[in-house]
Wavefront OBJ file of the C-alpha trace (Angstrom):
o trace
v 98.637 166.018 80.464
v 95.220 165.233 79.023
v 94.953 168.766 77.594
v 98.253 168.261 75.788
v 96.922 165.199 73.951
v 93.671 167.007 73.143
v 95.687 169.777 71.484
v 97.799 167.246 69.577
v 94.688 165.366 68.477
v 92.983 168.543 67.326
v 95.809 170.237 65.460
v 98.489 167.681 64.580
v 96.528 164.531 63.748
v 95.143 165.965 60.493
v 98.703 166.822 59.448
v 99.909 163.326 60.378
v 97.003 161.820 58.423
v 97.888 163.838 55.319
v 101.555 162.833 55.614
v 100.489 159.204 56.048
v 98.285 159.219 52.945
v 100.799 161.024 50.741
v 103.588 158.655 51.719
v 101.387 155.632 51.185
v 100.597 156.783 47.642
v 104.279 157.547 46.999
v 105.302 154.088 48.228
v 102.723 152.404 46.020
v 103.951 154.333 42.965
v 107.599 153.541 43.740
v 106.891 149.848 44.286
v 105.169 149.718 40.913
v 108.247 151.265 39.257
v 110.642 149.178 41.427
v 112.359 152.178 43.071
v 113.713 152.527 46.612
v 111.152 153.473 49.261
v 113.339 153.931 52.348
v 112.554 157.595 53.087
v 108.844 157.240 52.451
v 108.668 154.112 54.595
v 110.260 155.907 57.546
v 107.853 158.862 57.284
v 104.896 156.505 56.895
v 105.927 154.568 59.997
v 106.477 157.704 62.079
v 103.155 159.269 61.111
v 101.254 156.019 61.747
v 102.951 155.619 65.130
v 102.067 159.189 66.105
v 98.427 158.683 65.132
v 98.061 155.404 67.040
v 99.980 156.685 70.074
v 97.827 159.807 70.352
v 94.581 157.850 70.114
v 95.764 155.275 72.649
v 96.833 157.957 75.118
v 93.459 159.687 74.774
v 91.682 156.389 75.466
v 93.908 155.682 78.480
v 93.409 159.186 79.902
v 89.657 159.018 79.390
v 89.269 155.653 81.105
v 91.244 156.739 84.208
l 1 2 3 4 5 6 7 8 9 10 11 12 13 14 15 16 17 18 19 20 21 22 23 24 25 26 27 28 29 30 31 32 33 34 35 36 37 38 39 40 41 42 43 44 45 46 47 48 49 50 51 52 53 54 55 56 57 58 59 60 61 62 63 64
């Protein structure tokens, strides 16, 4: 199980970080222009959750 999270952390976390940053910039631009941000907010939340979950599982697996 630990190897699975190592692979996710190595290959998918950079992708999640890029998605997070791009959606954050898109939300900031849309808020400035007073547009709807529903889709970007969902993607931002999912990418942030994946990043935090992966790091927390790596910390839990390491401490065991």
